[in-house]
N, C-alpha and C positions, 0 to 999 in steps of 0.2 A: 504494500500500500504506500502511495506517495505521502510524504510528510510536508504538509502545506498549512501555513498559518496566515491568517489575515487579522490584523489589529486595526479596528476602527476606533477613531478618537475624535471627540469634539472638545470645544473650548468653552469653559464656564457653564457647564451643565450641572446643575444641582441634582442630587439624588431624587428629590421630590418633583423633579420636572419630567420624570418618566412615569407613565401610567402604571407600569408594573410595580412601582414602589408605593402605590396606595392611593394616588389622587386620580380618579377616573376622568377628571376634567382635562387632564393632560393627554393630548392626542399624539401618541408615539407608538403606532401599531406595529411598526417593524422591529423596534427594540423590544417591545412587549412580547412579540412572537419569538424573538431570539431568546429571551429570558425563559419562556415556557419550554423551550427545547434544550435548555442547559442549566447552568448554575447561576443564581442571582445572589450576590453578596450584600448583606445588610450593613456590615461594619467594615467596609473597605476605606482606607485612608490614603490620601496623597502624601508624599514625603515633604512637600512644602507648598502651601496654597498660593502660588503665584506661577505664571505661565512657564517661563524658562526653567527655573529650578525644578519644578514638578516634572517636566519633560526630561530633564537631565537624568533624574533617578530612573525613570521608566526605561530609557534607552541605553543606559550604561550599567545599571544594576548596582550602582553605589550612590550613596547619599550626596546631596549637593555639596556638603562640606568636604566630601572626599573627591568629587570630580571637579571642584573649583567654580562651578556655576552657582554661586550662592545668591545671586540676584539677577534680574533681567539686565541685558546689555553687557554681560560678561561671558566670555567664551569658555567652553570646556578646556581643561588642561591639555597640553600637548601630548602627554603620555596617557591620556584616557581614551579607551577604546569603546566604541558603541557596539551594540549587539549586531548591527549590520556588518561591521568590520570583522567581528568574531565569527559570524556565520559564513560570510563570503570567503574567509580564509580556509573554510572547510568545504568550499565549492557548493555552497547553498546560495542560490540566487536571491538577492534582496532588493526590493523596490520600496522607495519612499515617495509618496505623493501627498503634498499638502504642507501645512504649517510646520516649520522646524523649530525656529526660535532658539537654537543652540550655538550659533556661530558668532555671538558677540555683537552682531549688527543691530540695527534698529528693529522695530516691530516686524518688518517684512522680511528680514534676512538679507543675505548677500547674493542670492541667486546662484550659488556655487554648490555643486553636489559634493558632499563629503566622501571620504574614502569608505569603500565597502558597499555603496549603494549604486544602483543602475542609473547612469547619467541620462539615458534615454527617457526615463520616467520621472526624473527629478523635477519637482514643480512646487517650489516654495512660493510665498506670496509675492516676492519680488518678480519671479518669473511671470506670474499672472498680471501684475501691474504693467510690466514691460510689453505685454501684448495689447494694452489699451492705449488710446490716444490720451493726451493731457486732459481733455475735457472728460473723458470716460473715467480716468483715474479719480478725478475730483468727485464725480457722481458715485463712484464705488465706495467712497468714504463718508457719504451722507445718508443718514437714516431715511430722510424724506424721499430719497430715490425710490424707496419701496412702494410709494403711492403714485408714482408717475404711470401714465397710461401705457407707455411702451416698455415698462419693466417686465422682464421675463426671466425664467429660471436660467436660461442660457448665459445671462450676464453675470451670474453669481460665481464666486470662487468654488462653492460647494459643487455646483453642477460640473464645472470643468474638472475638478478632482475626481468626481464619480466617473466621468467619461474616460479618463485615463486609467482608472482602476478596472473598468470593464475591459478595456483593451489589454491590460496586463494579464487579467485572468484568462482571457481567450488565448493569448499567445503562449502562456506558460502553464497551461492546465495539465500538461503531461510531465512537469518537472517538480522536484522539491523546491519550495520557495518560502520566503517570509515577505509579506507585503504589508506596509503601513499605509492607511488612508487617513490623513490627519486634517480634519476640517477646522477652519477658523470659526465657523458658525457654531452656536448662536451669539458668540461674542460681538459686541458692538462694532460697526454700526447696524448689525443684525439685518442685513439686506435679505428680503424675501419677496416673492411675487404674490399676487392674489391666488387663492383666497387666504393664504397664510398671514398676509399683512394685517388683516382685520379679524382673524379667527378668534382672538382673545379680547376683543373690545369689551370693556366693562369688567374684566377679570380682576379679582383680588384674592389673596391667599386667605384661608380660614384664619380667623383671629386666634392667636395663641398668646400665652402670658409673656413670651420673651420680646414681643413688640413694645412692652411697657417696662422692660428691665431698666431700673433707674441707674444702673452701673455704679452705684455708690460703693459697693464692695468689690469692684472689679479694678483692673489696672488703670492707672490714670490715663494712659495712652488711649484707652477705649472712650473715655469721656471727651478727650480732644477730638478723636475720630468722629464721634457722634455729632459734634458741632451743635447747630441750632436744634437738631432733632432730639437733643437731650431733654428738652422741655415740651416736646410736641405730644399731642394726643394720639391715641391709637388710630383714630380716624384720619389723621394727617399722615401717619407713617404707613399704615397698611390700607392703601386705597388704589382704585383703578387709575391707570395712567397710560398715555399713548406709548411711552417708552417701554413700560412693562409688557403691554400687549404685543408690541412688535418683537421684543426679546423672546417671549414665549411662542409667538408665531414663527419666528425664525427657528426655534427649537423643533417645532413640528415639521418645518420645511427640511431641516437637515436630517430628520428621521426619514422623510420621504427619499432624500438623496441616498442615505445609507440603505434604504430598502431596495433601491435599484441594484446596489452592489450585493446585498444579501441574496436577492433573487438570482443573480448570476452565479453566486457561490452554490446555491441550492441546485441550480441546473447543471453546473459543470463539476463541482467539487463538494458533493454532499458530505464527505467524510472529513473535510478540512476542520482544523481548530480555528474557531472564530472568537475573538476577544473584543469586547467593547468597554471603553471607559472614557472619563473626562479628566482633564488635568486638575481642575478644582471647581469650586462653586462660586456663589456670590451671596453676600449677606441679604440683599434686597429688603432692607429695613429691619431684619431680625436684630434684636439687641440694640435697636436704633442706629444700626450701622449699614453702610453701603459698600459695594465692591468687596475687596479682600485686603488683608494686611496680616500683621503678626498675631494671629489668633488660631485656635484649634476648634472653634465652634463647628458644629456639624454642618452648618449651611455652606461653609467653604472647604472644610477638610474631609468630611465623610462623603466620598464620591461614589457614583454608580460604577459597578463592575459586574459584567455579565460574561460568562465563558461557556461557549457551546462546543462540544466535541467529546464529552464524557457522559456523565450521568445527566438525566433529563428532569426538568421541573423541580429541582431542589433549591432550597434557600439555605445559605450558610450564614450563621450568626456570629461565629468566631471572628476575631479580628483578621483582616487581610490588608495588604499593603502593595502599593506600586513597586516597591523595592524588589518584590518577588517575581515580577513579570519577566525580566531578562533571564534569571535562572530557570524559570518555567519553560521559556522558549527554547533555551539550549538543551534542557533535559528532553523535551518533546522531540527535538531533532536528533536525539541519540548522542549528544556530545557531553563531555564531562563539564560540570559546573566549576569554573575557575575559583581557586581559593580566594582571590581578591574580591569577588562579588560579596555584597553585604546582605543579600536576601537568601531565600530558600525556594526550591522548586515546589510549586503547587500541584504538580502533576498527580501525586498520589491522591489528593483531595478531589481533583477533577474527575478521576476515575472512580473514586469512592468518597461520597460526601461526608462520611463519618470520620474520615481521617482529619486530624487536627494539625494545622501547620504552625500557627502562632498562638501563644498565650497572650502576647501583647505586641503592639506595633509602635513605631516611633515617627515623629514628624518634627519639623524644625522651621525656623525662619531666621534668615540672616540678611537683612536688607540694609543697605546704606544708600546715601543720595547719589544717584547716577542720572544719566540723561533721559531715561525712559520712565522709571518709576522710583519715586522717593518720598511718597506720602509718609509723613511722620519722621522722616530722616532715619537715623540709626535705630534699628529694632532687632533685638536678639532674643529668640525664643527656642526652647526645646520642650518637647512634650512626649508623654507615653500614655497609651490607651489600651485598656483591656476590655473585656466584654461588658464590664459594669462601670469602671471608674476611668477618669481622665485627669491626669496631673499635667499642668502647664507651668513652666518656669520662664519668667521674663527677667532676663539678667539685669536690666536697668529699671525694673518696675516691680510691682507686687505680683504674687503668683495666684494660681487658680487650682481648685480641686472640685470635681463634680461627681456625684453619685447619679449616673444616668438612668439607673433603674427607678429611683425615687424622684428624680428630677430630670425628665427627658428633655426639657427645654433649656437646661443648663443655665438656670437663673441663680441658684443658691450656691455661692462660693464657699466651700467648706475648708479652705486652706488653714484657717486658724481654729477649726473645730477639733478639740482634743479627742472627741469620740471617734474620730477618723484618723487619729495619729498613726496607728499601726499600718493601716492601708496606705496612707500618704507616704510614710517613711519607706515602706517596702518599694513602692513605685519610684520614689526618689532614688533609692539605691540602684534599682534597675536602670534608671535613666543615666545616672553617672557612669555606671559600668558600660552601658551602650556607647556613651561618648568616648570612653577609653578604647573599647574594642574596635571602634570604627575610626580611631585616630582623629577625632574631631579637633581641628586646629584651634578652635575657639574655647576649648575646655580650660578650666582653671578653678581655683578654690572658691571663686565667687558663686559658681553654680551649686556648690555643696553647702556653703555657709549662708543659709537663708534665715530670716528672722524667726521662723517657726521650727527650725531644726536645731534645737539646743545642744544636741550631742555631737554636732560637727564642729571641728576647729580648723582654722586656716593653717595650711602647711605650705611652705615655700616650694617644696618639691611635688606638691599635689599628691598623686597616688604613689610616687616614689619610683616610677618605671619609665623607661623610654620605649617607644614602639616604632620600629622602622616599617616602611612599606614592603609588603610582600606581593610580588607579581612575577610569576615564573614564565608567563606566556609570551610577553612582548619585550622584555628588557632583562638585562643580566641581574643576577642576585645582588642586592645592595651590600656594601662593604661596611664592616664594623669600624666605628670611629677610632677605637683604641688600637686596632691591629692592622687595618687596611686590608684584611683578608675577608673573603665572603662571610657574611654573618652566619653564625651557627643557629641562633634563635633571634626572632624579631623582637621579643619582649625581654628586656633586661633591667636590672636595677640601675637607677641613675647614680652617677658619681659626681662629686664636685671636684674642682681643681685641687683643693686641699687633700682630698682623699687619694687622688692620683699621685700626689707627691709622696 
């Protein structure tokens, strides 16, 4: 049997924007059908809720702090290999069609195909814009274009991406391959033709308590982020708007476009592994906030994840993470999972939903002021999530702890509640260890010495160990600082100059 994987991806799709996740008002019949035929993950998390870093983890299998892309407009490290490079080096054909956002360029990319991917099918957003006239480019960036009489699906980036995907599937249906179809939609300007452009006119979300979260016990950053909405009524925050209606309409439109690809997969490659996910979500007024930033709230961090190609019609409630997608893809292709990767293969769970992959998952935020995104300036966050609890550490602010079983809307911050101290501290220790194990370059005693963690003391040497990079696939083994010889072990006790003397 051929080994074929198609990864479908959208930008800024919240989990609750798919009908299969519970809101029947959301018209996403193609993704709903995919979910019914595969596994639907309830507690899947992005590694960082912002476009570039989220994608960096998906396509490298290492966290943003490891691959260097900790914020938008910063490129992957030169020694970081994508899954496309890894697979193509084993003679597996790899195609990437759509938004990339990993080359350090602006929002649209540089138009240059990276190593490991088929140049014939490379089609980032710059490629799309360069096909348009100057006048068409401007139209493509305005939401109001959706309401013009001559607006058609042919004009959209989504449609052009789907067309190329259909061609790829026809051409390589007899080969092993990995194909990514990465849509920019429904991300603004959310272009879509009729009837999608007005499909959600008058829509508003069901009222829930977190629209009126006063943020008084939350990080100060969130109150700044909320701005004038901090004192707005629920009617002002959760209300119908033209912008929201178009965003959701575009979400249904990109479902239609993905349906074209899924139909072709069903026709030609019914046994292929099909993965759907989104890079992150959008607050859309929840907790009085808009867009995304340094937060682990479900609205931006708990992303949709659907996998078809194993068991059918099952729902997974254990934590899942984007960090596991690259190991899963390599495992499915029959390749060894490199030691350097920081996730695990989900293949056993895909084949048997009772298999548990993660007890907890991790996410982060490391944003600083750059030319594309700098809202709030410097923001440093690390978080750990299990099936019930979520601990969020903000290095320069106050921290958060939520009991998501008792408080599904994440309103009540329990960080200083001593009844939860055991759970809190256990999660904290796991998070600190995760930062060590993944060689997080931003780790330090400040993450451990929090106001609520009285048993932690600051140490100049932090955990007392040095950890060198281990990558045996694409570079020589690193050398020991003290001997100049190949390192015997990557983890060693730190020594000071005085001790060396």
